[in-house]
C-alpha positions as CSV (number, residue, x, y, z in Angstrom):
1,M,99.8,95.2,90.3
2,T,103.1,93.9,89.0
3,A,106.5,94.8,90.5
4,E,107.1,96.9,87.4
5,Q,103.9,98.8,87.9
6,I,104.7,99.3,91.5
7,I,108.3,100.6,90.7
8,A,107.0,102.9,88.0
9,G,104.2,104.3,90.3
10,V,106.6,104.8,93.3
11,K,109.1,106.5,90.8
12,A,106.3,108.7,89.7
13,K,105.6,109.6,93.4
14,D,102.1,108.2,93.1
15,R,100.7,108.0,96.6
16,L,98.2,105.2,96.0
17,T,101.0,103.0,94.5
18,T,103.2,103.7,97.5
19,E,100.4,102.7,99.7
20,Y,99.8,99.6,97.8
21,L,103.6,98.8,98.1
22,Y,103.3,99.2,101.9
23,K,100.2,97.0,102.1
24,K,101.5,94.3,100.0
25,Y,105.0,94.0,101.4
26,S,105.0,95.5,104.9
27,K,104.2,92.3,106.8
28,A,106.9,90.3,105.1
29,L,109.5,93.1,105.4
30,Y,108.7,93.7,109.1
31,T,109.2,89.9,109.7
32,V,112.7,90.3,108.1
33,V,113.5,93.0,110.6
34,C,112.1,91.1,113.5
35,R,114.3,88.1,112.8
36,I,117.2,90.4,113.6
37,I,115.8,92.7,116.2
38,S,113.7,91.2,119.0
39,N,112.5,94.5,120.6
40,K,109.2,95.2,118.9
41,Q,109.3,99.0,119.2
42,I,112.8,99.2,117.8
43,A,111.9,96.8,115.0
44,E,109.0,99.0,114.0
45,E,111.2,102.1,113.9
46,V,113.8,100.2,111.8
47,F,111.2,98.9,109.5
48,H,109.7,102.4,108.9
49,D,113.1,103.8,108.3
50,S,113.8,101.0,105.9
51,F,110.6,101.5,104.0
52,I,111.3,105.2,103.5
53,N,114.7,104.3,102.4
54,I,113.2,101.8,99.9
55,T,110.9,104.4,98.4
56,R,113.9,106.8,98.0
57,K,116.3,104.2,96.5
58,I,113.7,103.2,94.0
59,Q,114.1,106.5,92.4
60,S,117.8,106.2,91.7
61,E,119.2,102.8,92.6
62,Y,116.8,100.1,91.8
63,V,117.5,98.3,88.5
64,H,114.7,95.8,87.6
65,D,116.2,92.3,87.6
66,G,113.2,90.4,88.7
67,H,114.3,90.4,92.3
68,F,112.3,93.3,93.7
69,Y,111.3,91.7,97.1
70,T,114.9,90.4,97.7
71,W,116.2,94.0,97.0
72,M,113.7,95.4,99.6
73,A,114.5,92.6,102.0
74,N,118.2,93.3,101.8
75,I,117.6,96.9,102.6
76,C,115.7,96.0,105.7
77,R,118.3,93.5,106.8
78,K,121.0,96.1,106.4
79,F,119.1,98.7,108.5
80,A,118.3,96.0,111.2
81,K,121.9,94.8,111.4
82,E,123.3,98.4,111.6
83,K,120.7,99.1,114.5
84,N,121.7,95.9,116.2
85,K,125.4,97.0,116.2
86,S,124.5,100.3,118.0
């Protein structure tokens, strides 16, 4: 499945596409969070919050520019940095 297909499926609120997105990118995105947050439990919470935010932002904010993974990773980094400050 291409990034365009994933984006279209998530925008259409297709559950299988959202699951595919999670399976395809969760490990890499979780690693992004873990580079900032060393506590595994907190990192998991931050990752899950980030993933939910990603699926919501795809609806309104994502503009396809060929950098889908980078866009998602930036959201995860932002959430992790905000959590690290608190």
